[in-house]
C-alpha positions in Angstrom: 92.4 71.0 145.0 90.5 71.6 141.8 92.3 71.2 138.7 92.6 74.0 136.4 92.5 71.7 133.4 89.4 71.5 132.5 89.3 75.1 132.4 91.7 75.5 130.3 90.5 72.5 127.9 87.0 74.6 127.3 89.3 78.2 126.6 91.8 75.6 124.3 88.2 73.7 122.4 86.7 77.9 122.2 89.9 79.5 120.3 90.4 76.0 118.0 86.6 76.7 117.1 86.9 80.5 116.3 89.9 79.6 114.5 88.3 76.7 112.3 85.0 79.6 112.2 87.3 81.8 110.7 89.3 79.4 108.3 85.6 78.4 106.7 84.1 81.5 106.4 87.8 82.7 104.6 87.6 79.8 102.2 83.8 80.5 101.2 84.9 83.8 100.9 85.8 83.9 96.9 85.8 87.7 96.3 88.4 88.0 98.9 91.7 87.4 96.8 95.0 88.4 96.8 93.8 90.9 95.2 91.0 92.2 97.0 94.0 92.8 99.4 96.3 94.5 97.0 93.4 96.8 96.4 92.6 98.0 99.8 96.2 98.6 100.2 96.1 100.9 97.1 93.0 102.2 98.4 94.4 103.4 101.9 97.5 104.4 100.0 95.5 106.4 97.7 93.6 107.5 100.6 96.9 109.9 102.1 98.8 110.5 98.5 95.7 112.6 97.3 95.1 115.2 100.1 99.0 115.4 99.9 99.3 116.1 97.1 96.8 118.5 96.9 98.3 120.3 99.6 101.8 120.5 97.9 100.0 121.8 94.8 97.5 125.0 96.2 101.0 125.7 98.8 103.2 126.1 95.8 100.6 128.1 93.9 100.0 130.1 97.4 103.8 130.5 97.5 103.7 131.7 94.3 100.8 134.4 94.4 101.8 135.2 98.3 105.2 136.5 99.7 105.5 135.5 103.7 108.3 133.9 105.9 106.1 130.5 106.0 106.2 127.8 103.9 102.6 126.8 102.6 103.6 124.3 100.7 105.0 122.7 104.0 102.3 123.9 105.9 99.7 122.6 103.6 101.2 119.4 103.1 101.2 117.9 106.4 98.2 119.4 106.8 97.0 117.1 103.4 99.1 114.2 104.8 97.1 114.4 108.2 93.6 114.5 106.6 94.8 111.6 104.9 95.7 109.4 107.5 93.4 110.4 109.3 90.6 109.9 106.3 92.2 106.6 105.8 92.6 105.0 109.7 88.7 106.1 109.4 88.0 103.5 106.6 90.1 100.7 107.8 87.8 101.2 111.0 84.6 100.9 109.1 85.7 97.9 107.2 87.1 96.2 110.4 83.5 96.8 112.2 81.6 95.8 109.4 83.4 93.0 109.2 83.3 92.3 112.8 79.3 93.1 113.0 79.2 90.0 109.8 81.1 87.9 112.3 78.5 88.6 115.1 75.5 88.1 112.5 76.4 84.6 111.8 
C-alpha cells in the first residue's frame, strides 16, 4: 500500500507557501490601506448609483412630457441599475484579473 501522507504534505506545503507569499506581498504594498478598500467600495457603489439616478431623472422628464400607460421612470431605473451593475462587475473583474496577472509575473 502506498502512503497518501507525502502527497498531503506537499499539498499542505504548497498552500502554506502560497499564503505566505500573499501575506508578504500585502505587507510590501503600503498603498493598499483600509482607505483603498473603502474607496473601492465607494467606486463600485457610485458606478451603480449614477446610472440609476440618471435613469430616474430621464424617466421623470419623459413621464412629464409624454403621457403613457407605462412608467418610464421605473423602466429607466431598472435599466440604469442593470447598466451600473454590469459596469461595476466589469471593473471588479478587470481589477481582479490585473491582480492575478501581477501574482503570476512574480
